[in-house]
FIZA-6225 format. One record per residue (C-alpha): x, z, y; residue in one letter. Coordinates in pm, whole numbers, plus 50000, padded with zeros to 5 digits. Layout:
// FIZA-6225
XZYa...
This chain:
// FIZA-6225
257925411028455m261495425028395a263505414328131a263965433027792g267105450327696p269725424827570a270165423327187e273305440727063v275435421426803s278435426626602f281135402626479p279985388626134g276185396026191d275315357126177k276655354725834n275775385825710r272545382825458k269885408325511k268525421525169r265295440625129i265445463024830r262295472424658m262235503624432r260715499924098g260675460724112i263195436323960k263675400323861k262345395723509a264805381623255s263475352823040k262835374322738e260695397322931i258745369523110q257945354522778q256815389022634r254485395422920l253325358322923d252245363222544r250545395822598n248755386622901l247505352422765e246315372322449a244755396922683l242835368422859l241605353122559n240455388622429d240215414422686p239055440322436e242435434022230i244045467222378f241115489822247l241395512921961p239355513621653e236695540221710i236345563121410r233815587621571a230325588821686k230405584422060l227605597422300g225805580422585k228055565622847p226975589323106r228225618822893k230965602622690d234265589422888a235355565822588v231745552022553a231725545422948a235285528222924t234245505822634l230855496422818k232655486723138e235435468122948v232605446722818d231455438623185s235145431323278v235555406322979s232535387223083q234145380023437k237975374823312r237755340123445h236325349123784d239595357123994r237615364624299r235675390624113w238695405323945l240405406224298t237635429424402k237505451424087r241175458624079m240845474124416t237635491324415k237825528424414r234715535024218r234295529523866g236175532423545d240025537323608l241065517223289v238955487823398c240375489123742r243725482823579s242275457923315l241015437423610a244485434623761g246175425323443s243555397923380l244285385323724l248205387323653a247315365623327a246205337223541g249325333923742d251265304723682a254835321923722n255775356923661i259235361923794s259145395123955t257955425623751v257735465923820s259515489023608v257845520023447y260355548123374n259225577323171s261555603723064p259055608522744i257995573622672y260965552422801g261225523723012t259225490023008t258245462623253s254885452623389y253085431723643v251545452623907r248085440324036r245785461024250g245685498924290n245025506723913g247115535523761k250465525823677q250595538223322s247215521023250h248525489723345m251735495223127v249775504322851g247215473922875i250065449822925q252085463522641n249355468722406f251455457422111t253835486722161h252525516321952p253545543122211r253065525022529m249275516822440r248535552722431l249145556322805l245985539722862v243765567322731w245645597922898d242655606523117d240265605522793h242755627522603a242525653822893k238735651222833a239215661922468g239655628822273n242115620122024w244225588221967f246615578121695f248695547721706s251315532021478w252375495921402h249675489421166g246735504821370g245025521821651f242515548221615v240365569921821c239135600321620s236905613321894g236505649621989k238145659021649e241945655121588p241715635621252k245125619321175a244715587420956p246875589520642a248385556520734e249595572121067w251095601720892v252915578820652d254345554620909e255335584521166c257395600320891l258785568420763d260165558921116s260895596321206a264375603521349s265485624021045i265525604820703d263285619320458l262955615420090s259665615119867g256305606119938e253455632519932d256255658619920v258915650420175r262325667420249w265435662120467s269115664420330r269875699820213g266655706020043l265045695919725e261345688819625k260945718719418e262005741619720v259625723819962v256895722319720e256945757319611s257545769719976a260555787819864r262595803520136m266465799120196t269295816220328d269785791820631s266035783820677g264035754620703w260695744620866v257685733720663r255175708120804l251985705820624s249685677520697f246295672520510d247975654520199e251355655820292v254185685120301v257535680120490v260605701820469g263245699720742i266455720520734t267605735421069g271035717021045s269055682221021a267125692921339l270245701821516a271645664221502k268575650021672t269475654422032a269385616922103e266095611421941d264245643221859p262315646321552f259205662921680i258955635721957a259535608621720s256265618221521v254325635821817a254565605422071l252475584821826g249545604921930m247585611322240m247665639422364p251125645422192p250305678022034k251335676921665l249945714921636s246385699721621a246995678021304v249895697221126a250725732421040r254385745921067a255995774820882e259615788320904w260715795320555m263305823020604w263855861720618r267055879720672p269595883520422q269255918520269g265675920420345w263615930320029p261405904319879d258545928719837e258625943320215m256535921920463a258345910520778l257375928321107p253865916921242e255245914521591e257985889021477g255485867421284c253385863321578e256435855221792k257425830721530l253985813921557d254475809421950e258045794221885v256715769121627l253675759121849l255935753622150a258315731221923w255325711321798m253925706422140n257265692722265l258135724622476a261165733922248l264175710722166p264735704321798d268505720521818d266925753121942k264125759021681l266135774721407a267785801821637r264535807121827a262765812121478c265355836121367k265395855821678d261875860421680s262045880121337i265505899321397l264225909921754g261045925321583s263155945621344i262915982821470e265156000821208e268495998721032g271445976521108y271875938221178i275095918621155a274535882021248g271395872621042s271945900620759h269785931320751w270975965420617f268645996120562a269096027220779p271046044720507d273616015720449a275756020420740r278866018320546s277805984720379d276955971320724f280315980920848l282085965520560g280125933420599h281625927920950l284745904920970q288005925121076g290465949820961g289735989120847d291055999221193v288375980321366e285485992321120r286746026121216e286416023321595a283076008021564l282116036521336a283206060321627a281046041121871i278046041821643l278416078121614d278516082621996s275216060622057l272046076822123d269306052922005g269456015021918g271565988522068a271925950722079r275225934022154v274635897522219r277085870622121s277715865422517d278915900022528g275755914222698v274575949022584i271085957622580l269585991422509d266875991022240m263646011822247e263946015021872n266656027721629e268155994221534v271755985321577i272005948621616r275165929221647f274685889721690e278305882921608d279445893221259s282935898021363a284565933621470c286685919621743h284035901522009p281675932521949v284725956322020l285325935722342v281805940722457a281605976122380l285155987922492w284505992822875p281676017522826e282646032222477h286416029022459g286956064722580m285116079122274e287346056722019v290396068822176l289376106022152e287806103021808s290586083221638m293506092421816f292836125822007g293556111622359l291956126522644t291766125623008e294546107623201s296276097922891e293076082122738a292286067923083e295536050023119s295396034122744v291676023822806h292296006923138q295335988023001r293545973822717q290665965122928t292915945123145r295165927922869r292155923422609k294655922522330q293275914821961g291745947621887f293145950821527g296735948021640a296005970921960f294385997521731l297175995921471r300035998021747e298276026521904l297866044921579r301566039121505a302566051621867s300226082221866v301496089821494s305166089221621t304496108221928a302856135421718q305926133721476r308216138021762l306316170321862q307966186621560r311226187021711l312036222021836p313446213522171w312236189122443q314926166822560n315046179122918e315716214622806l318946206222629l322256205622803p324546175522781s325666159022561p323126177122315l320206159822530a321826125122479f322006132922097a318406144222090d317196112022279a319106092222053l317126106521766v313626100521935r314706065022019k315546058221668a312426074421527t310236052821760e311976019921768d314646020321497g318456023521478i319155990821634s317376000821969s319936026922025t322896007522028v322575996222394a322046033022506l325216040822334c327126012122525r325846022422863k326636061822810a329196077323054k331576109323024k330696132522732l327316110022653d329816081322583a331706104822334a328286113522166m327496078522170g330586067521991w329866094821728a326416081421680w327626045221621l330166058621363v327316078121189v325556044021161h328486022621100d327896004921413r331456006421552t333005971821433e332235950621755s331865980622001d335235999421980a336605982022282w333785993522495r334776030422449f338056046822590d340336065522349q339206099722470a335576092122400s336606079022051r338666109521986d335966133722081k333466115421919g335126113521575g335426151021602d331626155921643w330546129321391t330166152521092p327736175721275a325946147421439l325346132621084a323926164120984a321626163821287l320376128921190w319876136420815k317646166120917a315736144421169a314996117120918d313696142320644a311586159920920l310186130721122l310196101620873l309756117720540k307356143520650d309596173020528d308456200220755l310776225220602d313656203520743a312776217621097k315166246321023s317986222920921d317436204521244y317946237221444i321076246221237g322636210421288a322006210821655m323836246921679k326736231921471q326686199721727l326846225422004a329906243221859e331596212321774a331276196422126s331956231122304g328566230422470t326966263522600s323596271022722g321706260022410l318396278122411t317086298222121a313956285421963v
């Protein structure tokens, strides 16, 4: 026979320890060992110790799952000291599933030393340790061996719950109510006492932010609250209180004390809120009430987190309104558009822009807080944000051109340029619109001047340019232009500085010839600026003739020919 292949080894292999890692298994701490030893010993002494109190009339074992389990538990109990029988029962494929796990747990109870345990990790029920024996259901063994834990012991009965049975567990008791979900009063009290939200009161309970009278009378508030009604107990919880339960959700802290964890079976939930501005005598939309019930049901059945409840409830109602205006959570009637715009946070110029957009809309629209715009089949206008700026940011790409034409008379290429520039810059709309208004106003004022700058001969063209620059940006902005002027424009620049008393620090920049000519032109240029100030800045339209006369005087003083008539 040929020799097998030589074994390949690497330096250090002999000294390297080989470790076998088993998922879900760990060495038990002393505390865990002691707890499991106590529980298993108690189970061995009384195998029925994990069973709930039956507060219902059970049927025959053949037709009733709970009755069948109780009957077989009694049989296993009688054989609890027969390790050979338990070994067979814990691996038996047939028979009651709970009893298969019970047999394995009783066998573990007879072991002298429990040093290695399995770990049960549930995103809902948490993590705990147990001793795995046989092929029983993991969750069943967890519940049986941790029968002192109010939540864990419910895991034993998951299949029975699927068959329509109800179980309620708390530190003071464990009850099966059969096919009807009848929550014991003691269970309700303890669940609310140990809930993740601190509640005041007894039969009427309330969280911080509410008062007994509000909960008792089912009074609505501006911010909204959820009203939970059990048989004898009423609970009121604010949306702000629910928003702070991320680490330990309120609804889970109550519902996980029952199996199945459907609080909707033993309690009724109501959302106590209506939009601000909604008349007390007017019923909320039926569609919104139906969606609201669906949201509350999802929350009570652990399908919706606590911190999402308030927003989802409000959206259910707001999303069903088919007319009027909505800003945030405030509703305005169809004939109250001005009140709606006045409610928005922002300046008058921003509200004017939104009014222009509203005039251009055909039908309803919803602007979400994330900037998404949705067309509505109805006539309602809904802004999820109550501030003008974010709404304008969302609407500007599609409706900015309407704003530019309506407010400023800008069209075509001029409007397109401004529109694209604001789209790229995303400047604050208040500042942008005010600046644009000022700019457009100035441009419209400059149109009052009788000559276009390019139609005037030099140096009259430079005088006109200085007038326009001073009107747009102020006198100070013209000084730099005067300093850079050449030839005859330099003389006109010197005259301009003399008119505005700006020569003290700039005389050295101008040659003697420019100063001499400019000095002669100063009276005519002063008259030109006086007329321009009246025409452009003081809205004296009659001053246009004075401007024409002053320009003719300046042409004569400077010896300029070619001034066209207007």
